[in-house]
Backbone as JSON, one array per atom type, in Angstrom:
{
  "sequence": "MRRPTWRAVALGLVGLAAAGTPAGADGPVQPHLTTVLQGLDKITARTTVLRIALGETVRFGTLEITPRACLTTPPTEPPESAAFLEIAVADPGRATTPAFSGWMFASSPSISALEHPVYDVWVIECAEPIETELAPPPASPPVPPPLPPATAGQNG",
  "N": [[6.45, 67.6, 16.44], [4.71, 64.59, 15.44], [4.59, 61.47, 17.07], [5.42, 58.27, 15.78], [2.81, 56.37, 14.81], [1.63, 52.39, 16.44], [0.88, 51.23, 14.29], [2.29, 52.82, 11.82], [5.16, 51.7, 12.84], [4.55, 49.03, 12.72], [4.0, 48.67, 10.25], [6.8, 49.9, 9.32], [8.29, 47.84, 9.89], [7.52, 45.5, 8.31], [8.15, 46.62, 6.25], [10.64, 46.75, 6.32], [11.28, 43.38, 6.38], [10.29, 42.6, 4.07], [12.6, 43.82, 2.09], [14.7, 42.85, 3.01], [17.6, 40.47, 2.66], [18.43, 36.86, 3.25], [20.97, 36.72, 3.94], [21.78, 39.12, 4.6], [19.52, 40.53, 6.33], [17.12, 41.52, 8.33], [15.17, 41.56, 10.22], [12.22, 39.11, 9.82], [11.87, 36.86, 7.19], [12.14, 34.79, 6.17], [10.45, 32.36, 4.25], [7.43, 30.12, 4.98], [5.51, 27.15, 5.17], [3.76, 26.46, 6.44], [1.28, 28.07, 9.09], [1.26, 28.46, 12.49], [-0.91, 29.15, 14.78], [-2.88, 30.13, 18.02], [-5.67, 30.17, 19.63], [-7.91, 31.55, 21.56], [-10.98, 31.42, 22.91], [-12.86, 33.35, 24.73], [-15.02, 33.42, 25.96], [-15.56, 30.87, 27.23], [-12.79, 30.24, 28.0], [-11.1, 28.28, 26.73], [-8.33, 27.21, 24.87], [-6.77, 27.15, 21.4], [-5.19, 25.75, 19.54], [-4.22, 25.92, 16.05], [-2.92, 24.77, 13.42], [-2.66, 25.93, 9.76], [-2.36, 26.06, 7.16], [-0.2, 27.65, 4.29], [-2.96, 29.97, 2.74], [-4.75, 28.35, 2.88], [-8.39, 27.57, 4.83], [-9.58, 28.17, 7.94], [-12.04, 27.28, 10.21], [-12.08, 28.45, 13.35], [-14.16, 28.91, 15.88], [-16.73, 31.41, 15.3], [-15.02, 32.45, 13.52], [-13.36, 32.64, 10.18], [-10.39, 32.08, 9.4], [-7.72, 32.71, 7.78], [-3.93, 31.8, 6.49], [-1.96, 34.16, 4.63], [0.81, 34.51, 4.56], [4.24, 33.56, 6.0], [6.7, 34.51, 8.25], [10.19, 33.77, 9.02], [13.04, 34.82, 10.79], [16.3, 34.34, 9.98], [18.42, 32.01, 11.34], [20.68, 33.25, 12.55], [20.26, 36.02, 13.58], [17.68, 37.16, 16.19], [15.05, 35.26, 17.15], [11.95, 35.35, 15.33], [8.8, 35.36, 14.51], [6.44, 36.22, 11.66], [3.7, 36.9, 10.86], [0.75, 36.86, 7.87], [-2.51, 37.45, 7.81], [-5.58, 37.29, 7.54], [-8.24, 37.69, 9.0], [-12.11, 36.24, 8.7], [-15.48, 37.25, 9.82], [-17.61, 35.37, 10.22], [-20.81, 34.9, 11.44], [-23.7, 32.88, 11.83], [-26.76, 33.32, 10.09], [-25.69, 36.46, 8.78], [-23.99, 37.89, 6.4], [-20.42, 37.29, 6.33], [-18.19, 39.29, 7.41], [-15.43, 40.75, 7.41], [-12.41, 41.11, 9.72], [-10.06, 40.92, 10.5], [-6.84, 42.26, 9.17], [-3.53, 41.97, 7.76], [-0.62, 41.8, 9.5], [0.85, 39.85, 11.89], [2.71, 39.73, 14.9], [4.77, 36.97, 16.55], [6.25, 37.93, 18.63], [5.72, 39.95, 19.31], [2.18, 40.01, 20.21], [0.9, 42.2, 20.38], [1.27, 44.46, 18.8], [-0.2, 44.36, 16.23], [-2.95, 43.59, 16.35], [-5.76, 41.36, 16.31], [-8.8, 42.94, 16.82], [-11.81, 41.28, 19.04], [-14.88, 40.6, 20.45], [-15.05, 37.66, 21.85], [-12.94, 36.36, 20.86], [-9.26, 35.63, 20.84], [-6.84, 36.0, 18.97], [-3.4, 34.49, 18.22], [0.05, 34.49, 16.76], [1.95, 32.03, 17.19], [4.3, 30.61, 16.01], [5.98, 29.8, 13.27], [5.67, 26.91, 10.36], [7.65, 24.62, 8.82], [9.32, 25.01, 6.96], [10.42, 26.74, 3.44], [12.57, 24.91, 1.47], [14.76, 26.54, 0.05], [17.23, 26.78, -2.56], [20.48, 28.13, -2.54], [22.08, 30.29, -4.7], [24.85, 29.29, -7.08], [27.67, 31.29, -5.99], [28.19, 33.87, -7.98], [30.32, 33.2, -11.03], [33.98, 34.11, -10.62], [35.64, 36.98, -13.07], [37.88, 35.66, -15.69], [41.62, 35.34, -15.37], [43.69, 37.36, -16.73], [46.12, 36.6, -18.88], [50.12, 37.44, -17.66], [51.47, 40.49, -18.94], [53.7, 40.29, -21.21], [57.36, 40.73, -20.36], [58.39, 44.49, -21.02], [61.52, 45.12, -23.22], [63.99, 46.95, -23.53], [64.84, 49.55, -25.49], [63.89, 48.7, -28.1], [62.37, 48.98, -30.79], [59.12, 50.49, -32.22]],
  "CA": [[6.49, 66.44, 15.5], [4.23, 63.03, 16.21], [4.57, 60.49, 17.08], [4.29, 56.99, 14.81], [1.95, 54.75, 15.78], [1.76, 51.59, 16.26], [0.44, 50.52, 12.92], [3.27, 52.63, 11.3], [5.97, 51.31, 13.13], [4.52, 47.46, 12.59], [4.7, 48.23, 8.84], [7.91, 49.53, 8.89], [9.56, 46.51, 10.11], [7.54, 44.72, 7.32], [8.91, 46.84, 4.51], [12.36, 45.42, 6.29], [11.54, 42.31, 6.42], [10.61, 42.44, 2.7], [13.59, 44.4, 1.81], [15.82, 41.85, 3.81], [17.88, 39.08, 2.25], [19.13, 36.03, 4.51], [22.82, 37.21, 3.93], [21.78, 41.04, 5.43], [18.14, 40.52, 7.03], [16.89, 42.94, 9.46], [13.58, 41.15, 10.51], [11.55, 38.09, 9.27], [12.95, 36.61, 5.86], [12.55, 32.94, 5.58], [9.41, 31.63, 4.68], [7.32, 28.99, 5.86], [4.54, 26.86, 4.39], [2.59, 26.38, 7.52], [1.32, 29.03, 10.35], [0.88, 28.39, 13.9], [-1.74, 30.15, 16.02], [-3.3, 29.94, 18.69], [-6.66, 31.01, 19.61], [-8.49, 31.73, 22.66], [-12.61, 31.63, 23.23], [-13.28, 34.42, 25.85], [-16.52, 32.85, 27.12], [-15.02, 29.66, 27.56], [-11.42, 29.98, 28.31], [-10.56, 27.36, 25.87], [-6.77, 27.16, 24.15], [-6.93, 26.13, 20.7], [-3.5, 25.46, 18.78], [-4.1, 26.21, 14.92], [-1.89, 24.3, 12.36], [-3.01, 26.35, 8.97], [-1.29, 26.01, 4.98], [-0.81, 28.87, 3.62], [-3.96, 29.5, 1.38], [-6.39, 27.56, 3.72], [-9.26, 28.79, 5.67], [-9.88, 27.28, 9.15], [-12.98, 28.16, 11.49], [-12.15, 28.82, 14.73], [-15.62, 29.48, 16.28], [-17.43, 31.73, 13.84], [-13.75, 32.95, 12.71], [-12.33, 32.38, 9.15], [-8.84, 32.25, 9.55], [-6.53, 32.51, 6.41], [-2.87, 32.29, 6.27], [-1.57, 34.21, 3.19], [2.35, 34.32, 4.43], [4.53, 32.92, 7.55], [7.72, 34.58, 7.49], [11.04, 33.86, 9.98], [13.97, 35.82, 10.78], [17.47, 33.48, 10.06], [19.12, 31.65, 12.28], [21.98, 34.29, 13.39], [19.34, 36.84, 13.8], [16.84, 37.16, 17.21], [14.17, 34.68, 16.9], [10.95, 36.36, 15.63], [7.56, 34.75, 13.2], [4.84, 37.39, 11.33], [2.29, 35.83, 9.85], [-0.12, 37.45, 7.02], [-3.43, 36.63, 8.27], [-6.86, 37.54, 7.02], [-9.78, 37.02, 9.09], [-13.28, 37.44, 8.58], [-17.11, 36.54, 11.46], [-19.07, 34.19, 9.46], [-22.05, 34.68, 12.43], [-25.21, 32.5, 11.5], [-27.82, 34.33, 9.59], [-25.38, 37.42, 8.96], [-23.09, 37.96, 5.6], [-19.18, 37.48, 6.59], [-17.2, 40.09, 6.88], [-13.46, 40.98, 7.21], [-12.34, 42.03, 10.81], [-8.52, 41.47, 10.56], [-6.29, 41.35, 7.64], [-2.45, 42.36, 8.74], [1.12, 41.08, 9.8], [1.25, 39.47, 13.02], [4.18, 39.37, 15.06], [4.83, 36.03, 17.56], [7.15, 38.13, 19.78], [4.51, 41.39, 20.21], [0.86, 40.05, 19.68], [-0.12, 43.47, 20.63], [1.53, 45.63, 18.2], [-1.14, 44.03, 15.35], [-3.79, 42.3, 16.88], [-7.81, 40.99, 16.17], [-9.49, 43.61, 17.91], [-12.99, 40.61, 18.64], [-15.36, 40.57, 22.03], [-15.02, 36.66, 22.2], [-11.95, 35.98, 20.66], [-8.58, 36.1, 20.43], [-5.95, 34.87, 17.96], [-2.16, 35.48, 17.75], [1.35, 33.74, 16.42], [3.01, 30.57, 17.63], [5.54, 29.81, 15.4], [5.94, 29.31, 11.67], [6.33, 25.68, 10.24], [7.53, 23.8, 7.38], [10.72, 26.08, 5.32], [10.4, 26.11, 2.13], [13.92, 25.2, 1.13], [15.3, 27.62, -1.52], [18.44, 26.95, -2.82], [20.77, 29.42, -2.71], [22.38, 30.55, -6.33], [26.23, 29.5, -7.0], [28.25, 32.13, -6.28], [29.15, 34.33, -9.67], [32.27, 32.97, -11.31], [35.3, 35.31, -11.35], [35.97, 36.82, -14.76], [39.65, 34.8, -15.86], [42.77, 36.46, -15.25], [44.24, 37.91, -17.87], [47.69, 36.85, -18.77], [50.64, 39.12, -17.72], [52.04, 41.13, -20.35], [55.32, 39.92, -21.23], [58.55, 42.36, -20.21], [58.97, 45.44, -21.8], [62.04, 45.32, -23.87], [64.72, 48.17, -23.23], [65.53, 49.66, -26.95], [62.71, 48.12, -29.11], [61.39, 50.21, -31.73], [57.55, 49.45, -33.0]],
  "C": [[5.84, 65.16, 16.35], [4.61, 62.27, 16.12], [4.77, 59.49, 16.7], [3.56, 56.25, 15.95], [1.79, 53.57, 15.73], [2.27, 50.85, 15.17], [1.91, 50.89, 12.21], [4.21, 51.87, 11.25], [5.84, 50.01, 12.53], [4.63, 47.85, 10.86], [5.27, 48.74, 8.37], [8.98, 48.52, 8.85], [8.45, 45.64, 8.97], [7.73, 45.24, 6.19], [10.75, 46.93, 5.39], [12.46, 44.83, 5.96], [11.54, 41.68, 4.64], [11.07, 42.77, 1.86], [14.84, 43.51, 1.81], [16.37, 40.74, 2.55], [18.3, 38.48, 3.47], [20.3, 36.72, 4.64], [22.91, 38.69, 4.93], [20.18, 41.39, 5.86], [17.97, 41.05, 8.65], [15.47, 42.09, 10.07], [13.04, 39.21, 9.31], [12.08, 37.58, 7.48], [12.56, 35.61, 5.19], [10.93, 32.25, 5.33], [9.13, 30.38, 4.71], [6.19, 28.56, 4.78], [3.1, 26.78, 5.11], [2.81, 27.6, 9.01], [0.33, 28.32, 11.42], [0.16, 29.44, 14.89], [-2.33, 29.45, 16.78], [-4.0, 30.77, 19.13], [-7.6, 31.03, 20.9], [-9.9, 32.22, 22.72], [-13.18, 32.14, 24.56], [-14.02, 33.81, 26.59], [-16.07, 31.3, 28.23], [-13.5, 28.99, 28.5], [-10.26, 29.0, 27.41], [-9.31, 28.13, 25.04], [-7.32, 26.5, 22.63], [-5.25, 26.44, 20.15], [-3.93, 25.45, 16.77], [-3.08, 25.88, 13.76], [-2.69, 24.63, 10.69], [-2.09, 26.41, 7.43], [-2.16, 27.01, 5.15], [-2.21, 28.93, 2.37], [-5.14, 28.86, 1.75], [-7.19, 27.74, 4.57], [-9.32, 27.59, 6.47], [-10.89, 27.65, 9.94], [-12.04, 27.37, 12.96], [-13.51, 29.75, 15.85], [-16.11, 30.03, 15.26], [-16.13, 33.36, 12.81], [-13.54, 32.17, 11.89], [-11.0, 32.75, 9.18], [-7.85, 32.0, 8.45], [-5.33, 33.16, 6.17], [-2.68, 32.87, 4.94], [0.31, 34.31, 3.52], [2.97, 34.24, 5.9], [5.97, 33.17, 6.95], [8.87, 34.27, 9.25], [12.25, 34.18, 9.51], [15.89, 33.84, 11.08], [17.87, 32.91, 11.42], [20.23, 32.2, 13.3], [20.76, 35.5, 14.22], [18.16, 36.44, 15.73], [15.99, 36.09, 16.46], [12.57, 35.41, 16.66], [10.37, 35.35, 14.28], [7.0, 35.4, 13.34], [4.6, 36.29, 10.68], [1.4, 37.23, 9.26], [-1.58, 37.04, 7.02], [-4.93, 37.65, 7.65], [-7.91, 36.89, 7.52], [-11.18, 37.53, 9.47], [-14.44, 36.57, 9.83], [-17.87, 36.4, 10.19], [-20.26, 34.02, 10.85], [-22.97, 34.18, 11.0], [-25.47, 33.55, 11.14], [-27.24, 35.41, 8.74], [-24.39, 37.15, 7.57], [-21.49, 38.26, 6.17], [-18.5, 38.55, 6.21], [-16.16, 40.27, 7.79], [-13.67, 41.64, 8.93], [-10.69, 41.66, 10.78], [-7.93, 41.24, 9.19], [-4.74, 42.63, 7.93], [-1.45, 41.25, 9.2], [0.52, 41.0, 11.75], [2.13, 38.96, 13.37], [3.93, 38.18, 16.46], [5.27, 37.61, 18.98], [5.93, 39.44, 20.11], [2.79, 41.0, 19.7], [0.26, 41.18, 20.02], [0.35, 44.61, 19.83], [0.13, 45.61, 16.95], [-1.94, 43.19, 15.71], [-5.87, 42.24, 16.4], [-8.31, 41.85, 17.69], [-11.76, 42.74, 18.14], [-13.64, 40.43, 20.15], [-15.42, 39.05, 22.29], [-14.14, 35.8, 21.68], [-11.05, 36.09, 20.28], [-7.34, 35.49, 19.57], [-3.95, 35.49, 17.76], [-0.9, 34.39, 17.54], [1.77, 33.31, 17.06], [4.46, 31.19, 17.02], [4.93, 29.62, 13.5], [6.26, 27.98, 11.52], [6.86, 25.36, 9.15], [8.39, 25.1, 6.56], [10.03, 25.6, 4.49], [12.05, 25.68, 2.08], [14.01, 26.04, 0.16], [17.12, 27.66, -0.83], [19.49, 28.03, -3.25], [21.53, 29.28, -4.0], [23.74, 30.05, -5.54], [26.74, 31.15, -7.08], [29.41, 32.59, -7.71], [30.4, 33.56, -9.88], [32.83, 34.19, -11.35], [35.36, 35.32, -13.04], [37.56, 36.02, -14.5], [40.3, 35.86, -16.4], [43.01, 36.27, -16.26], [45.82, 37.4, -17.95], [48.32, 37.64, -18.15], [51.26, 39.41, -18.76], [53.7, 40.95, -20.1], [56.21, 41.4, -20.93], [58.93, 43.34, -20.91], [60.53, 45.8, -22.19], [63.15, 46.85, -23.97], [65.2, 48.56, -25.15], [65.07, 49.25, -28.28], [62.21, 48.99, -29.47], [60.0, 49.58, -32.37], [57.3, 49.84, -34.22]]
}
């Protein structure tokens, strides 16, 4: 029997997150508007905190980073943040090439990581939660009035 790869494990976790609900969550399910990342330039050893709104593209060195989703676990579960990122390399004089597209987890950045010789990028947290109004509980159906007691000797 083959052992599952880390990628398969990560995809399984994402599937759980997508299928969960806040009442019975099994992973990150609460959406946010902003992704907070940390970038490391391995040449200069400088780190940079990047706050990026969903859908916005920000440059970090030669990388173009676009977060598409950022989810956290509900307060009743162990803290976890996961972001779906698209990262491309825009080297001067060359066409932009995709470098990473997938989910990154704040608690386990090595599960799904950007592989680049100069830069590292990882998720710190999700910010600005999207306030979703919970639907009111469904109204219970009206209870019918009790039946009148049957009387003995009544013919119908």
